[in-house]
C-alpha positions in Angstrom: -13.8 -19.3 3.6 -14.0 -15.8 2.4 -11.4 -14.5 -0.1 -10.5 -10.9 -0.6 -9.8 -8.8 -3.7 -6.1 -8.5 -4.6 -5.8 -4.7 -4.5 -9.0 -3.2 -3.4 -9.8 0.5 -3.9 -11.9 2.9 -1.8 -13.8 6.0 -3.0 -15.4 8.7 -0.9 -17.7 11.6 -1.8 -18.5 14.0 -3.1 -19.3 15.3 0.4 -20.3 18.9 1.0 -19.3 21.1 4.0 -20.3 24.6 5.0 -17.3 26.4 6.5 -17.8 30.1 7.4 -20.2 30.6 4.5 -17.9 28.8 2.0 -19.1 25.5 0.4 -16.4 22.9 0.3 -16.9 19.8 -1.7 -14.5 16.9 -1.0 -13.9 13.5 -2.6 -11.0 11.1 -2.8 -9.9 7.8 -4.4 -7.7 5.6 -2.2 -5.7 3.1 -4.3 -2.4 1.3 -4.8 0.3 2.4 -7.3 3.5 0.9 -8.5 6.6 3.0 -9.3 8.3 0.7 -11.8 10.0 -1.1 -8.8 10.8 -4.6 -9.9 13.6 -6.2 -7.8 15.1 -9.5 -8.9 17.0 -11.8 -6.4 18.6 -14.9 -7.8 20.6 -17.9 -6.6 21.1 -16.8 -3.0 22.1 -13.2 -4.0 19.8 -10.6 -2.5 18.4 -7.8 -4.6 18.9 -4.4 -2.8 17.6 -1.0 -3.7 17.0 2.4 -2.2 13.8 4.3 -2.2 12.0 7.2 -0.4 9.6 6.1 2.3 7.1 9.0 2.0 4.1 10.2 3.9 2.1 13.4 3.3 1.5 15.8 0.4 4.3 17.1 -1.8 5.7 20.6 -1.1 4.4 22.2 -4.3 0.9 20.7 -4.0 0.7 21.5 -0.2 1.8 25.1 -0.9 -0.9 25.5 -3.5 -3.5 24.0 -1.2 -2.5 26.2 1.7 -2.8 29.3 -0.5 -6.3 28.3 -1.7 -7.4 27.6 1.9 -6.1 31.0 3.1 -8.0 32.8 0.3 -11.3 31.0 0.8 -12.2 29.6 4.2 -9.2 31.2 5.9 -6.5 29.5 8.0 -8.5 30.0 11.2 -11.2 27.7 9.9 -8.8 25.0 8.8 -9.2 23.0 12.0 -12.9 22.9 11.5 -12.5 21.7 7.9 -10.1 18.9 8.8 -12.3 17.7 11.7 -15.4 17.6 9.5 -13.6 15.7 6.7 -12.1 13.2 9.2 -15.5 12.6 10.8 -17.3 12.0 7.5 -14.7 10.1 5.5 -13.4 7.9 8.3 -9.7 8.7 7.5 -7.5 11.2 9.3 -7.2 14.3 7.1 -4.0 15.8 8.4 -2.9 18.0 5.5 0.8 17.6 6.2 3.8 18.3 4.0 5.5 15.2 2.7 8.1 13.7 4.9 10.6 11.2 3.3 13.1 8.8 4.7 15.6 6.9 2.5 15.4 3.1 3.1 17.6 0.4 1.6 15.4 -2.7 1.1 16.9 -6.1 1.0 15.1 -8.8 -1.0 16.5 -12.2 -0.3 16.6 -15.3 -2.5 17.2 -19.0 -1.7 20.4 -20.6 -2.8 18.4 -22.7 -5.3 15.8 -20.6 -6.9 15.0 -17.0 -7.5 12.3 -14.4 -6.7 11.1 -11.1 -8.1 9.8 -8.5 -5.7 7.3 -5.8 -6.7 6.8 -2.9 -4.3 3.5 -0.9 -4.2 2.3 2.0 -2.1 -1.0 3.3 -1.0 -2.1 6.9 -2.1 -5.2 9.0 -1.8 -6.0 11.3 -4.7 -8.1 14.1 -3.2 -10.3 16.6 -4.9 -11.3 19.8 -3.0 -13.6 22.4 -4.5 -14.1 25.8 -2.7 -17.2 27.7 -3.6 -16.9 31.2 -2.1 -19.9 33.6 -2.3 -19.5 37.0 -3.9 -21.8 40.0 -3.7 -24.1 40.2 -6.8 -22.0 37.6 -8.6 -21.8 33.9 -8.9 -19.6 32.2 -6.3 -15.9 31.9 -7.2 -14.5 28.4 -7.6 -11.1 27.2 -6.6 -10.1 23.6 -7.0 -7.2 21.6 -5.6 -6.3 17.9 -6.4 -3.4 16.9 -4.1 -2.0 13.4 -3.9 -1.4 12.1 -0.4 1.2 9.4 0.2 -0.3 7.3 3.0 2.9 5.5 3.9 1.6 2.0 3.6 3.2 -0.6 1.3 2.6 -4.0 -0.3 5.4 -6.4 -1.3 4.4 -8.9 -3.9 6.8 -11.8 -4.0 6.9 -13.9 -7.2 9.0 -17.0 -6.4 10.7 -18.9 -9.2 11.8 -22.2 -7.7 12.8 -23.7 -11.0 15.3 -21.1 -12.1 17.6 -23.0 -14.5 20.7 -21.0 -13.4 20.4 -22.3 -9.8 18.0 -25.3 -9.9 16.6 -26.8 -6.8 16.4 -30.5 -5.9 13.0 -32.0 -6.7 11.3 -31.8 -3.3 7.9 -30.3 -4.3 5.2 -32.1 -2.2 2.5 -29.6 -2.8 -0.9 -30.7 -4.2 -2.2 -27.2 -4.7 -1.3 -23.5 -4.2 -2.9 -20.1 -3.9 -2.1 -16.5 -2.8 -2.1 -15.1 0.7 -1.7 -11.6 2.1 0.3 -11.1 5.3 -0.3 -7.8 7.2 2.2 -6.3 9.6 1.3 -2.8 10.7 2.0 -0.6 7.7 3.4 -3.4 5.5 1.5 -6.0 3.5 3.3 -9.0 1.9 1.5 -10.8 -1.0 3.0 -14.2 -1.7 2.1 -17.8 -2.8 1.3 -20.5 -0.4 1.5 -24.3 -0.8 -1.1 -26.9 0.1 0.6 -30.1 1.4 -0.8 -33.6 1.1 -1.9 -33.6 4.7 -4.1 -30.5 4.0 -1.9 -27.9 5.6 -1.3 -24.5 4.0 2.3 -23.4 4.2 4.2 -20.3 3.2 7.9 -19.7 3.1 9.1 -16.4 4.5 12.7 -15.4 5.2 14.0 -18.8 4.3 11.7 -20.6 6.8 8.3 -22.3 6.3 5.3 -21.5 8.4 1.9 -23.1 8.6 -1.1 -20.8 8.0 -3.4 -21.5 10.9 -6.5 -19.5 11.9 -5.7 -16.0 10.8 -2.3 -15.1 12.3 1.2 -16.4 12.7 4.2 -15.3 14.8 7.7 -14.9 13.2 11.0 -14.2 14.8 12.1 -10.7 13.8 15.6 -12.0 13.0 14.2 -14.2 10.3 13.3 -11.4 7.9 15.3 -8.4 6.6 15.5 -5.6 9.1 14.5 -3.1 6.4 11.1 -4.7 6.2 10.5 -4.0 9.9 11.5 -0.4 9.3 9.1 -0.2 6.3 6.3 -1.6 8.5 6.9 1.3 10.9 7.9 -0.9 13.9 10.7 -0.3 16.4 14.1 -1.8 15.6 14.3 -3.7 18.9 11.1 -5.7 18.2 11.8 -9.5 18.7 8.7 -11.1 17.4 6.4 -10.1 14.5 2.7 -10.9 14.7 1.4 -11.3 11.2 -2.3 -11.3 10.4 -3.2 -13.0 7.1 -6.1 -13.4 4.6 -6.3 -15.8 1.7 -6.6 -14.2 -1.7 -7.5 -17.4 -3.5 -8.1 -21.1 -2.7 -5.7 -23.9 -3.6 -7.9 -24.7 -6.6 -6.6 -21.6 -8.3 -3.1 -22.9 -8.1 -1.1 -21.0 -10.7 -2.6 -17.5 -11.0 -0.6 -15.3 -13.4 1.1 -12.3 -11.9 -0.9 -10.0 -14.1 -4.2 -11.2 -12.6 -3.0 -10.4 -9.1 -1.2 -7.1 -9.8 -3.6 -4.5 -11.0 -2.4 -1.1 -9.5 -1.6 1.7 -12.0 1.9 2.9 -12.7 2.8 5.5 -10.1 5.4 7.3 -12.1 3.1 10.3 -12.5 0.4 11.7 -10.2 -3.2 11.4 -11.0 -6.4 13.0 -9.7 -9.8 11.7 -8.7 -12.2 11.3 -11.6 -14.9 13.9 -12.0 -17.7 11.4 -11.0 -16.4 10.4 -7.6 
């Protein structure tokens, strides 16, 4: 069986384009960030919090980028630039202003036991250089480094079944454990699974247990918080959720520390692509 990296990154570029006599050099780093979001849920009491579900580029960074584009390639050539970047990079380069929606996320806990939820989001840090030729002088250089919020999220669920404040009966039948990633449209859920004595791999989600068979499982939409469905970008009237999943580790790596799974950087401040992308 093939196992995947916990939080993989992707880099692209630098890639050069010629747009109406202007050389444009583009690169980006696509990676996951955390915004100091750590939500505890204990002893049957859900942990709720509000956050902004964002997609696009911030107003200030978008205004600066639009001004640079207007002064170099010109707004009439923008469609050609976006099309070229989308074709070469394999991601849709929309250059849209940030749109945000406030969501209240519910993070449930069993009556006996606790959990800590960590929320991460995917961003692309772009670097755009515009080299505009000038008569009898070196080309002028303008550079923009906008951060694009992709609007995709990962919930890491760290279950604590032996919380001394609300202990569980001793019913643990597992002989091994590992980590699995569930994927639902724009939402990923990273959680621990159990290996049972009969060899089955089983995960608990929304208070119910599910066997991990093949590479997918179907879950009733009513069994998980409605806010998760909203975060995944699915319609509110959906009845069944079809999760795809991939194992991050095998049962032999039973008790991986959270720090070895969680590697994204702190997202409290923006960053830009490194010079050597």
